[in-house]
C-alpha positions in Angstrom: -7.2 25.4 -29.9 -6.1 22.6 -32.3 -2.5 22.7 -33.4 -1.2 21.2 -36.6 2.4 20.8 -37.7 3.3 21.5 -41.3 6.0 19.2 -42.5 8.2 21.5 -44.6 11.4 23.5 -44.4 11.0 25.2 -47.7 10.4 28.9 -47.0 8.5 29.6 -50.2 6.3 26.6 -49.8 5.7 27.5 -46.1 4.4 31.0 -46.9 2.2 29.6 -49.6 0.8 26.8 -47.5 0.2 28.9 -44.5 -1.8 31.4 -46.7 -3.9 28.6 -47.9 -4.3 26.5 -44.8 -5.0 29.1 -42.1 -8.3 30.3 -43.5 -9.2 26.8 -44.8 -8.9 25.2 -41.4 -10.8 28.0 -39.7 -10.7 29.8 -36.4 -9.4 27.9 -33.4 -6.5 26.3 -35.3 -2.8 27.0 -35.1 -0.3 25.8 -37.8 3.3 25.4 -36.8 6.1 24.3 -39.1 8.5 21.4 -38.7 11.4 23.8 -38.5 9.8 25.7 -35.7 9.4 22.5 -33.8 13.0 21.3 -34.3 12.3 18.5 -36.8 14.8 17.6 -39.4 14.2 16.7 -43.1 13.0 13.3 -44.0 14.3 11.3 -47.0 11.6 11.3 -49.7 11.8 7.7 -50.9 8.4 7.3 -52.4 7.7 6.9 -56.1 4.6 9.1 -56.1 3.7 12.5 -54.8 1.2 10.9 -52.4 3.7 8.5 -51.0 6.3 11.2 -50.3 3.7 13.4 -48.7 2.7 10.6 -46.4 6.3 9.8 -45.5 6.8 13.4 -44.4 3.5 13.6 -42.5 4.1 10.3 -40.7 7.5 11.5 -39.5 6.2 14.9 -38.3 3.2 13.2 -36.5 5.5 10.7 -34.8 8.0 13.5 -33.8 5.4 15.9 -32.3 2.4 13.9 -31.3 0.3 16.3 -33.3 -1.7 15.9 -36.5 0.8 16.6 -39.3 0.2 18.0 -42.7 2.6 17.6 -45.6 2.6 17.9 -49.3 4.8 16.7 -52.2 4.5 18.6 -55.5 6.2 19.3 -58.7 5.9 19.9 -62.4 4.9 17.3 -65.0 5.8 18.1 -68.6 3.8 16.4 -71.3 6.6 15.8 -73.8 8.8 14.4 -71.0 6.2 11.8 -70.1 5.3 13.5 -66.8 8.9 14.3 -65.7 10.4 15.9 -63.7 7.5 14.8 -61.5 8.7 13.7 -58.1 12.3 14.7 -59.1 11.3 18.3 -59.6 13.2 19.7 -56.7 16.4 17.9 -57.7 16.1 17.8 -61.5 19.5 19.3 -62.0 21.1 17.0 -59.4 21.2 19.6 -56.6 18.2 19.4 -54.3 16.4 22.7 -54.0 18.5 24.6 -56.5 15.6 26.3 -58.2 17.5 28.2 -60.8 19.6 25.2 -61.9 16.4 23.1 -62.1 14.6 25.7 -64.2 17.6 26.3 -66.5 18.0 22.6 -67.2 14.3 22.1 -68.0 14.3 25.1 -70.4 17.4 23.7 -72.1 15.8 20.3 -72.5 12.8 21.9 -74.1 14.6 24.5 -76.2 13.5 23.0 -79.6 9.9 22.2 -78.5 7.3 24.3 -80.3 4.8 26.3 -78.2 1.9 23.9 -79.0 3.8 21.0 -77.4 4.9 22.8 -74.2 1.9 21.6 -72.1 2.6 21.0 -68.4 0.9 20.7 -65.1 1.8 21.6 -61.6 0.7 18.6 -59.4 0.3 18.3 -55.6 -0.5 15.6 -53.2 -1.5 16.7 -49.7 -1.4 14.4 -46.7 -2.5 14.5 -43.1 -1.5 11.9 -40.4 -3.0 12.1 -37.0 -1.3 11.2 -33.7 -3.4 8.0 -33.6 -2.4 6.9 -37.0 -5.3 8.0 -39.3 -4.1 9.0 -42.7 -5.8 11.1 -45.4 -4.7 12.3 -48.8 -6.0 14.6 -51.5 -4.6 15.7 -54.9 -4.7 18.8 -57.0 -3.6 19.9 -60.5 -3.0 23.3 -62.1 -2.8 22.9 -65.9 -0.8 25.2 -68.1 2.2 25.5 -70.4 5.9 26.3 -70.2 7.3 29.6 -71.4 10.6 29.9 -73.2 12.2 32.2 -70.7 11.6 33.1 -67.0 9.4 36.1 -66.1 8.4 37.5 -62.7 9.9 37.8 -59.3 7.2 36.1 -57.1 6.8 32.5 -56.2 9.5 29.9 -56.3 10.6 26.8 -58.1 9.4 26.6 -61.7 6.9 29.5 -61.2 8.8 31.9 -63.5 8.4 29.6 -66.6 4.9 28.2 -65.8 1.9 29.9 -67.4 -1.4 28.7 -65.9 -4.2 27.8 -68.3 -6.2 30.9 -69.2 -3.5 33.3 -68.3 -0.8 35.2 -70.1 1.2 35.7 -66.9 3.7 33.3 -65.4 2.9 32.1 -61.9 5.8 34.2 -60.8 4.2 37.3 -62.3 0.9 36.8 -60.4 0.3 38.1 -56.9 0.4 35.5 -54.1 -3.4 35.9 -53.7 -4.1 35.3 -57.4 -1.8 32.3 -57.7 -3.1 30.7 -54.4 -6.7 31.1 -55.5 -6.1 28.6 -58.4 -3.0 26.6 -57.6 -2.6 22.9 -57.4 -1.9 23.3 -53.7 -5.1 25.3 -53.2 -7.1 22.5 -54.8 -5.3 19.7 -52.8 -5.4 21.5 -49.5 -9.0 22.7 -49.8 -9.9 19.0 -50.3 -7.7 18.0 -47.3 -9.1 20.7 -45.1 -12.6 19.6 -45.9 -11.7 16.0 -44.9 -10.1 17.2 -41.7 -13.1 19.3 -40.8 -15.3 16.2 -40.9 -13.0 14.3 -38.5 -13.4 14.4 -34.7 -10.7 14.3 -32.1 -8.0 16.0 -34.2 
């Protein structure tokens, strides 16, 4: 059995990534999380999603001797020039305070008309092997921002993000529906295909 370590401590993200990765990597693989293996958080000092994903994956690979998988993801709002971007998790100044981040973003866009509320969820996925090989892949889910939160599922900005072609927020969708089209699904499907081609993982 091949064991991978997933470099995240975010419970919502952990559930979502395990649902995506487990079938994508196929039978004979086990995915454990950084928290389960006693690893701490790593400062995200990169200036792109891909850099931050690699920082986390490198640390997890070094700390466990296993192939490590990580992602960095966030929301990019058109009228904000792509912000919050890599600062999505700490947009309000408090890292991981989903409600404060969401409320601040809504306040900043309060006067923006519906036709100008375009946004994308973006994800960079990374894998680093114990012998130092590095792989990255990226995914995007386009959509728009609602004017008020809706839905109880998901996490982060899901309650105000309406994916392209839908009238439901990402938080109103089932996990299966969201995962079938999400930025993480796109990025991690690409990464899983890359890993499947490698030997000795």
